[in-house]
C-alpha positions in Angstrom: 37.0 5.0 -24.2 34.0 6.9 -22.7 33.5 8.8 -25.8 33.3 5.3 -27.9 31.0 3.9 -25.2 28.5 6.9 -26.0 29.0 7.0 -29.7 28.2 3.5 -29.7 25.1 4.2 -27.5 23.8 6.9 -29.9 24.4 4.5 -32.5 22.0 2.0 -31.4 19.1 4.4 -31.6 16.6 3.7 -33.4 15.9 6.3 -36.5 12.4 6.5 -35.2 13.8 7.2 -31.9 16.0 9.9 -33.2 12.7 11.9 -34.9 11.0 12.1 -31.6 14.4 13.3 -30.1 14.9 15.9 -32.8 10.8 16.9 -33.0 10.9 17.6 -28.7 14.0 20.1 -29.2 13.1 21.5 -32.3 9.5 22.0 -30.2 11.5 23.2 -27.2 13.1 25.9 -29.3 10.4 27.5 -30.7 7.9 27.5 -27.4 11.0 29.4 -25.4 11.2 31.6 -28.0 7.5 32.5 -28.3 7.7 32.5 -24.4 10.4 35.5 -24.6 8.5 37.1 -28.0 5.2 37.2 -25.7 6.5 38.8 -22.5 8.5 41.4 -24.1 5.1 42.3 -26.3 2.9 41.8 -22.9 5.3 44.1 -21.1 5.4 46.9 -24.1 1.9 46.7 -25.2 3.2 44.4 -28.3 4.8 48.0 -29.7 8.0 46.4 -30.7 11.0 48.6 -31.5 13.8 47.8 -33.7 15.6 47.4 -30.3 13.2 44.7 -29.2 13.6 42.7 -32.7 17.6 43.0 -32.4 17.2 41.8 -28.7 14.9 38.8 -30.1 16.8 37.7 -33.0 19.6 36.5 -30.3 18.5 36.0 -27.6 15.1 33.6 -28.3 17.4 31.3 -29.9 19.7 31.4 -27.3 17.5 30.9 -24.7 16.0 28.0 -26.8 19.2 26.3 -26.7 19.8 26.7 -23.1 16.5 25.4 -22.2 17.1 22.2 -24.2 20.6 22.0 -22.7 19.1 21.8 -19.4 16.4 19.1 -20.2 18.6 16.9 -22.1 21.4 17.3 -19.1 18.5 16.3 -16.5 17.8 13.2 -18.4 14.0 14.8 -19.3 14.0 13.5 -23.4 14.1 10.0 -21.9 11.0 10.5 -19.8 7.9 9.0 -21.4 5.2 11.7 -20.5 3.1 9.3 -19.1 5.4 7.9 -16.7 6.4 11.6 -15.2 6.7 11.4 -11.4 7.5 13.8 -8.7 10.9 13.4 -9.6 10.9 14.6 -12.8 8.8 17.9 -11.8 11.9 18.2 -9.4 14.0 17.6 -12.6 12.1 20.8 -14.5 11.9 23.3 -12.2 15.5 22.6 -11.9 15.6 23.7 -15.5 13.0 26.3 -14.9 15.4 27.8 -12.7 18.1 27.7 -15.0 16.6 29.3 -18.1 15.0 31.9 -15.8 18.3 33.0 -14.5 19.9 32.8 -18.5 16.7 35.1 -19.0 17.6 37.7 -16.7 21.3 38.1 -17.6 20.1 37.9 -21.4 17.8 40.7 -20.6 20.2 42.9 -18.7 22.7 42.7 -21.1 20.1 43.2 -24.0 19.3 47.0 -21.8 23.0 47.5 -21.2 24.1 47.0 -24.9 21.0 47.4 -26.6 19.9 51.0 -26.3 16.3 49.5 -24.5 14.6 50.0 -21.0 15.0 47.1 -18.9 11.9 45.7 -17.5 10.9 43.6 -14.5 7.7 42.5 -15.9 9.5 41.2 -19.1 11.6 38.7 -16.6 8.6 37.9 -15.0 6.8 36.8 -17.7 8.8 35.1 -19.5 10.0 32.9 -16.2 5.9 31.5 -16.1 5.0 31.4 -19.6 8.5 30.0 -20.4 7.8 27.5 -17.4 4.5 26.4 -18.5 5.8 25.8 -22.0 8.1 23.1 -21.2 6.4 22.0 -18.4 2.8 21.4 -19.7 3.5 19.0 -22.5 5.3 16.9 -20.0 2.9 16.7 -17.1 -0.4 16.8 -19.9 0.1 13.3 -21.9 -0.6 12.0 -18.3 -3.8 13.9 -17.2 -5.5 13.1 -20.6 -4.3 9.6 -19.8 -6.5 10.1 -16.4 -9.2 11.9 -18.7 -9.3 8.6 -21.6 -9.2 6.4 -18.8 -12.4 7.9 -16.5 -14.4 9.4 -19.7 -14.1 5.6 -21.0 -14.4 3.5 -17.4 -15.5 5.5 -15.2 -14.4 5.5 -11.5 -12.6 2.5 -10.8 -15.0 -0.2 -9.9 -13.0 -1.0 -6.1 -12.3 1.1 -3.4 -9.2 0.0 -1.6 -7.5 1.1 1.7 -3.8 0.5 1.8 -2.2 -0.7 5.7 1.1 1.2 6.2 2.3 4.2 5.4 6.1 3.5 4.7 8.3 3.5 1.7 6.3 0.4 0.4 2.7 1.9 1.1 3.9 5.3 -1.2 5.0 3.2 -3.6 1.7 1.5 -4.0 -0.3 5.0 -3.7 1.4 6.8 -6.0 1.3 3.8 -8.4 -2.5 3.8 -8.3 -2.7 7.4 -9.0 -0.2 7.4 -12.3 -1.9 4.1 -14.0 -5.1 5.6 -15.3 -6.9 2.1 -15.7 -6.5 1.1 -12.2 -9.0 -1.0 -10.7 -8.9 0.0 -7.5 -9.3 3.5 -6.0 -7.8 4.4 -3.0 -9.6 6.0 -0.2 -6.8 6.5 2.3 -4.4 4.5 4.2 -4.0 3.2 8.0 -1.0 3.3 10.1 -0.3 2.2 13.7 2.6 4.9 13.8 0.9 8.6 15.4 3.2 11.0 13.8 1.6 9.1 10.6 -2.4 9.7 11.7 -2.1 13.0 10.7 -0.4 13.2 7.3 -1.5 12.8 3.6 0.6 10.6 1.0 -0.1 11.7 -2.6 -3.1 13.4 -1.4 -4.7 10.4 0.4 -5.2 10.8 4.1 -4.6 8.8 7.1 -8.1 7.4 8.5 -6.6 5.9 11.4 -4.8 2.4 13.0 -5.1 -0.8 11.8 -7.6 -1.8 14.5 -9.9 0.7 13.0 -10.1 -1.2 10.0 -13.7 -3.1 10.5 -15.3 -0.1 11.1 -13.2 2.0 7.8 -14.4 -0.5 5.8 -17.9 -0.8 6.9 -17.6 3.1 6.8 -16.0 4.1 3.1 -17.3 0.6 1.8 -14.2 -0.9 1.3 -13.8 -3.5 -0.8 -10.1 -4.3 -0.7 -7.0 -4.1 1.9 -3.8 -4.5 0.8 -1.2 -5.1 3.3 1.8 -2.8 2.0 4.4 -2.9 4.6 7.5 -4.4 3.5 8.8 -6.0 6.9 5.7 -7.3 8.6 6.0 -10.4 10.1 3.6 -13.5 10.1 1.7 -12.4 13.4 1.5 -8.5 11.8 -0.6 -10.0 8.8 -2.4 -12.2 10.7 -4.0 -9.9 12.5 -4.6 -7.3 9.9 -6.3 -10.9 8.5 -8.3 -11.2 11.2 -10.1 -8.2 11.8 -10.9 -8.2 8.2 -12.5 -11.9 8.4 -16.1 -10.6 9.4 -16.3 -7.9 6.6 -16.3 -8.6 3.3 -13.0 -6.8 1.9 -10.6 -9.1 0.0 -7.4 -9.1 1.9 -4.8 -8.5 -0.4 -0.8 -8.5 -0.1 2.6 -6.5 -1.6 5.3 -9.1 -2.1 8.5 -7.9 -0.7 10.4 -6.3 -3.0 13.8 -4.0 -2.6 14.1 -0.5 -2.1 15.9 -0.9 -5.8 13.6 -1.8 -7.2 10.5 0.0 -6.1 10.4 2.1 -9.8 10.0 -1.7 -11.3 6.6 -2.2 -8.9 3.5 -2.4 -10.9 0.0 -3.3 -9.2 -0.3 -6.8 -11.2 2.3 -7.6 -8.1 -0.4 -7.4 -5.5 -1.8 -10.5 -4.6 -3.7 -12.9 -2.2 -2.3 -14.0 1.5 -1.4 -16.7 1.3 -0.1 -19.4 3.8 3.4 -18.1 3.6 2.8 -14.9 4.9 1.0 -16.1 7.9 4.8 -17.9 9.3 5.2 -16.2 12.8 8.6 -14.9 11.5 10.2 -12.9 8.4 11.6 -15.0 5.6 15.2 -15.5 5.7 16.6 -13.7 2.8 20.3 -14.5 1.8 23.2 -12.8 0.2 23.3 -14.5 -3.6 26.6 -13.2 -4.8 28.5 -16.3 -2.8 26.5 -18.5 -4.4 27.2 -17.1 -7.6 30.8 -17.3 -7.1 31.2 -21.0 -6.3 28.4 -22.3 -8.6 29.1 -20.3 -11.6 30.8 -22.1 -14.2 30.6 -25.8 -12.3 29.8 -28.9 -13.0 26.9 -29.5 -10.8 25.0 -32.4 -10.2 20.9 -32.9 -8.7 19.7 -36.3 -7.0 15.9 -36.4 -6.9 16.0 -33.1 -9.3 12.4 -33.8 -10.3 11.0 -33.6 -6.6 10.0 -30.0 -5.5 13.5 -29.2 -3.2 15.4 -30.4 -6.3 13.5 -28.5 -9.3 13.7 -25.3 -7.3 17.5 -26.2 -6.6 18.1 -26.6 -10.9 16.1 -23.6 -11.1 18.1 -21.3 -9.0 21.5 -22.9 -10.0 20.4 -22.1 -13.5 20.4 -18.1 -12.8 24.2 -18.7 -11.7 25.8 -20.1 -14.7 26.7 -23.6 -14.3 29.1 -25.2 -17.1 26.7 -28.5 -16.9 23.5 -29.0 -15.0 22.9 -32.6 -14.5 19.4 -33.6 -13.5 19.1 -37.3 -12.0 16.1 -38.6 -10.8 14.2 -42.3 -10.9 10.8 -40.8 -12.9 10.9 -39.7 -16.3 8.0 -37.6 -15.9 9.3 -35.1 -13.6 12.6 -34.7 -15.3 10.7 -34.2 -18.2 8.8 -31.2 -16.9 11.9 -29.4 -15.4 14.2 -30.2 -18.3 11.0 -28.0 -20.8 11.3 -25.6 -17.6 14.8 -24.9 -17.8 15.5 -25.0 -21.4 12.6 -22.3 -22.3 12.3 -20.2 -19.4 16.1 -20.0 -18.7 17.8 -21.1 -22.6 19.7 -24.0 -20.3 20.2 -27.3 -21.6 20.1 -29.8 -18.7 22.0 -33.0 -19.3 19.0 -35.3 -18.3 19.6 -38.5 -16.5 17.2 -41.3 -15.7 18.9 -43.6 -12.7 18.6 -45.0 -9.3 20.8 -43.4 -6.4 20.8 -46.9 -5.3 22.6 -48.4 -8.4 26.0 -48.2 -8.0 27.3 -49.0 -11.5 24.9 -46.7 -13.3 26.0 -43.8 -10.6 29.6 -44.7 -11.0 29.3 -44.7 -15.4 27.3 -40.9 -14.5 30.5 -39.4 -12.8 32.7 -41.4 -15.0 30.4 -39.5 -18.1 29.6 -36.2 -16.5 32.7 -35.4 -14.3 30.1 -33.2 -11.4 32.4 -31.2 -9.3 29.3 -29.6 -7.2 26.5 -32.5 -5.9 23.1 -31.8 -4.4 21.8 -34.8 -2.7 18.3 -34.4 -2.6 16.8 -37.7 -3.3 15.0 -39.8 -0.6 11.4 -41.2 0.5 10.1 -38.6 3.4 6.6 -39.9 3.8 7.0 -40.9 7.4 3.5 -43.4 7.6 4.2 -44.4 4.1 8.5 -45.4 5.1 6.9 -47.0 8.3 5.2 -49.7 6.5 7.8 -49.9 3.5 11.3 -50.3 5.7 13.2 -52.3 3.2 12.6 -49.6 0.9 13.3 -47.1 3.0 16.2 -48.6 4.0 17.7 -49.0 0.0 16.7 -45.8 -0.9 17.9 -43.5 2.3 20.6 -44.9 3.2 22.4 -47.2 0.5 21.4 -44.3 -1.7 23.6 -41.9 0.3 26.3 -44.4 0.7 26.5 -44.9 -3.1 26.5 -41.1 -4.1 29.0 -40.1 -1.4 30.9 -43.0 -2.3 31.3 -41.9 -5.7 31.9 -38.5 -5.2 34.7 -39.4 -2.9 36.3 -41.4 -5.8 35.9 -39.1 -8.8 36.8 -35.7 -6.1 33.8 -34.1 -6.4 34.5 -30.7 -4.9 31.7 -30.0 -3.1 28.7 -32.6 -1.6 26.0 -31.3 0.2 23.4 -33.7 1.6 19.5 -32.7 2.4 18.8 -34.4 5.5 15.7 -33.1 7.9 15.0 -32.6 11.8 13.0 -35.8 11.8 16.9 -36.8 11.9 17.6 -36.2 15.5 16.2 -38.5 18.2 14.3 -40.4 15.2 11.1 -42.5 15.9 10.3 -43.1 12.5 12.0 -45.5 9.8 12.3 -42.4 7.7 13.8 -40.4 10.3 16.3 -43.7 11.5 17.5 -43.6 7.4 17.9 -39.7 7.5 20.1 -40.2 10.6 22.1 -42.8 9.3 22.5 -40.4 5.9 24.0 -38.2 8.1 26.5 -40.9 9.7 28.0 -41.7 6.2 28.1 -38.1 4.8 30.2 -37.7 8.5 32.2 -40.2 8.2 33.4 -40.1 4.5 33.7 -36.5 5.4 36.9 -37.4 7.8 39.0 -39.7 5.0 37.6 -37.6 2.0 39.5 -34.8 -0.2 35.7 -33.6 -0.9 34.0 -31.3 1.3 30.7 -32.8 2.8 27.9 -30.8 4.0 24.8 -31.3 5.5 21.6 -29.3 5.7 18.7 -30.2 8.1 15.0 -28.6 7.2 12.0 -28.2 9.4 9.0 -28.6 7.2 8.8 -27.4 3.4 5.7 -25.9 3.1 4.2 -26.2 -0.6 6.7 -29.2 -0.9 4.6 -32.0 -3.0 2.8 -34.2 -0.8 4.1 -32.4 2.4 1.1 -30.9 5.0 0.1 -27.4 3.3 -0.9 -29.7 0.3 -2.5 -32.0 1.9 -4.4 -29.7 4.6 -5.6 -27.8 1.5 -6.9 -30.9 -0.8 -8.7 -31.7 2.5 -10.5 -28.3 2.7 -11.3 -28.1 -1.2 -13.2 -31.4 -0.6 -15.5 -29.4 1.9 -13.6 -31.2 4.7 -13.2 -32.4 7.6 -9.5 -31.8 8.3 -7.9 -34.8 9.5 -5.4 -33.6 12.3 -3.8 -36.1 14.1 -3.3 -34.3 17.2 -4.2 -31.2 19.0 -0.5 -30.4 20.1 1.3 -31.6 17.2 3.5 -28.8 16.3 6.4 -28.3 13.5 9.4 -26.1 12.3 8.4 -24.2 8.9 10.4 -22.8 6.4 9.4 -21.8 2.7 10.8 -23.9 -0.6 13.0 -21.0 -0.9 14.0 -20.7 2.5 15.2 -24.2 1.7 16.9 -23.9 -1.8 18.8 -21.0 -0.4 19.4 -23.4 2.9 21.5 -25.5 0.3 22.9 -23.6 -1.9 24.8 -21.5 1.4 25.9 -24.6 3.1 27.6 -25.4 0.0 29.4 -21.9 -0.2 30.8 -22.4 3.4 34.3 -24.8 4.1 32.6 -27.6 5.6 33.9 -31.6 6.6 30.6 -32.9 7.3 29.3 -30.0 9.5 24.9 -29.8 9.5 23.6 -26.6 9.3 20.6 -25.2 10.7 18.1 -22.5 9.8 16.9 -20.3 12.2 13.4 -21.1 11.5 11.8 -19.1 14.7 9.2 -21.4 17.1 7.3 -24.4 15.9 3.7 -23.9 14.7 1.1 -25.8 15.4 -0.6 -28.3 13.1 -3.7 -27.1 14.1 -3.6 -23.3 13.8 -2.0 -23.8 10.8 -5.2 -25.8 9.3 -7.6 -23.1 11.0 -5.3 -20.1 9.1 -5.6 -22.3 5.4 -9.5 -22.3 6.1 -9.7 -18.8 6.9 -7.7 -18.1 4.0 -10.5 -19.9 1.6 -12.9 -17.5 3.4 -14.4 -20.2 5.5 -14.9 -20.6 9.2 -13.1 -23.2 11.1 -15.2 -25.4 13.1 -18.2 -24.5 11.2 -17.8 -24.8 7.3 -14.9 -26.7 8.0 -14.8 -29.3 10.3 -11.4 -30.4 12.4 -11.1 -33.5 13.5 -8.3 -35.1 15.5 -7.4 -39.1 14.5 -4.4 -39.6 17.1 -1.0 -39.8 16.6 0.6 -42.5 13.4 3.1 -44.6 13.8 6.7 -42.6 14.0 5.2 -39.6 14.4 6.5 -37.4 17.6 4.5 -33.9 18.8 7.7 -32.3 18.7 10.5 -31.7 16.4 14.1 -30.6 17.4 16.8 -29.3 15.0 19.3 -30.6 17.1 20.5 -33.0 19.5 21.0 -31.6 23.2 24.9 -32.3 23.0 25.2 -30.3 19.8 26.7 -27.5 20.0 25.6 -24.5 17.2 28.2 -22.1 16.2 27.8 -19.1 14.0 28.2 -18.8 10.6 28.8 -15.4 8.3 25.0 -15.6 7.7 23.2 -14.9 11.3 20.3 -16.9 10.1 22.5 -20.1 9.8 24.1 -22.1 12.6 26.8 -24.7 12.2 27.3 -27.8 14.2 30.5 -29.3 14.0 30.4 -32.7 13.5 32.9 -33.5 16.1 32.9 -37.1 16.8 31.7 -39.6 13.6 31.8 -43.6 13.7 35.0 -45.3 12.3 34.5 -46.0 8.2 35.2 -49.6 8.9 32.7 -50.0 11.7 30.1 -48.2 10.2 30.3 -50.3 6.8 30.6 -53.2 8.4 27.0 -52.0 10.1 25.9 -51.1 6.7 26.3 -54.8 5.3 24.7 -56.3 7.8 22.0 -54.0 7.4 21.2 -54.0 3.5 21.9 -57.9 3.8 18.7 -57.8 6.0 17.2 -55.9 3.0 18.2 -58.3 0.6 16.6 -60.9 2.8 13.3 -59.3 3.2 13.7 -59.5 7.0 11.6 -56.5 7.5 11.6 -56.4 11.7 15.1 -57.2 12.0 16.4 -54.3 10.0 14.0 -52.1 11.6 15.9 -52.8 14.9 19.0 -53.0 13.5 18.7 -49.6 11.6 17.0 -48.3 14.8 20.1 -48.8 17.0 22.3 -47.4 14.7 20.3 -44.5 14.8 19.8 -43.9 18.2 23.7 -45.0 19.2 22.3 -48.1 20.9 24.5 -49.8 19.2 28.4 -49.2 20.5 30.2 -47.9 17.7 34.0 -47.0 18.1 34.0 -42.9 17.2 37.2 -40.8 17.1 37.5 -37.1 17.3 37.3 -36.1 13.9 40.6 -33.6 13.0 40.1 -30.2 12.3 42.8 -27.9 10.4 
């Protein structure tokens, strides 16, 4: 079987690649043979005897084949000479040592059986000449490329300092050396580790610690500061960023990547610092294998698929090989855009459904036709001030829509159903938060009586989602300000879209009966501090270039959000950054259904004030509910 695999790989090699390989083999044999002939000649003043020619006749081709075998075993025929690295030099050293030993044995055999004297000079000369003959061609191309790049473009136009002398920094410095047309010229690196402040990496010296950056930028005329610390948390990035604010240097960052992918790193991956880099915690990493195991081959339905969360869910799920991906949304343009993206970027043909989650008959038809096995319910109205002014619409979409979807999933035997909630559902003060809390109650009630596994995820604010805080602040900055903040003490939990989507997917992989899953998002961040960070990222000064004004807390807003109720107990999950809240007490469905029908009847009659009162009583627990301890198997 192994021989067949090797034969198959050889058959797939192109004729051009075969020609290059054979040319390289012939050249190496010729060079090694010439090195032996030259070493014998130099040692004996080029006065070759019959015994010398006899020795060259058998030993030269033998050493040539030995050298070729060593180069092939070390994989050096598969390395493009332009991209030869330090490991390739070590491999060449191994080949040279092996070739030198073979030459010593051959010369001793020739002296013993060939009636010629052994001379150490022959062996030393061969070792030097043969080593140079097989090494120089493999680094000469790289040196030649460097020469052409400098002759054509001169020295790089931008001078840079790398922050970090660890693995990531080493990769950046190595890549700039081997990329002849790099736009940056590194003058050195900085690191706060005292043990690294006396070393050189690839010839680049450590110039000091990060606190020395302003002085070093001025002293060396630095244009770019490249943050290359894979484990840097937001506070570290923020400190470095602030140190460089008073200088002319541009601050860029190397995005996190795994050690296994370091060989695939390119300078083009270095990017500008963004607001996610300034979070006061490291982004949560997720093990994707459990996700692939339970999503692959399933029929997956996503509601709200045209939104920020829904569309990113679709992208992530597309990579796990679902049997069918159904994108359901009310806005045709947003569904069209994500459909086109999946079709051309992921080679996936999704099923697109334009429907309203409140339309029970339409949703029933969708479930009958597509028979989904996994459902991710992300459709919701989420803007707090807008929902305060549109109570009826918020209730219909967020409460009735969740009821319709959960009931359809239960009726059609869906395997798993994940409901997207929010931290605003905890002790809700807004209509939006109250609707999401009632949605959690609906999911908990269905979970008690259904074979479907229901799960709930609670989000903080999602960075970069449409209409969320960060894009709103950025738009105000682009207009020249002022940036409007409701209150100087207003603070929120933040997470990236990547974290939000993986929390949804990871929650779906756990065994759950209406349990609530929460991501460890560190400490909440003050909105005013985030606004100042965004202003600085634009190269402006808060309070001078862009004014910050406080407009007062809006209806439904709280200064501080909570991720869970005081009475809720957090449990560990297989992922230490995800906590579970056991939904141990849920309303009896018969009672809850009666309350929901009363609520929706008020909405149908457009009695918004009465609907608001009933909704808030339900969400806050003020309306007496018959509860029953959830049964756990």
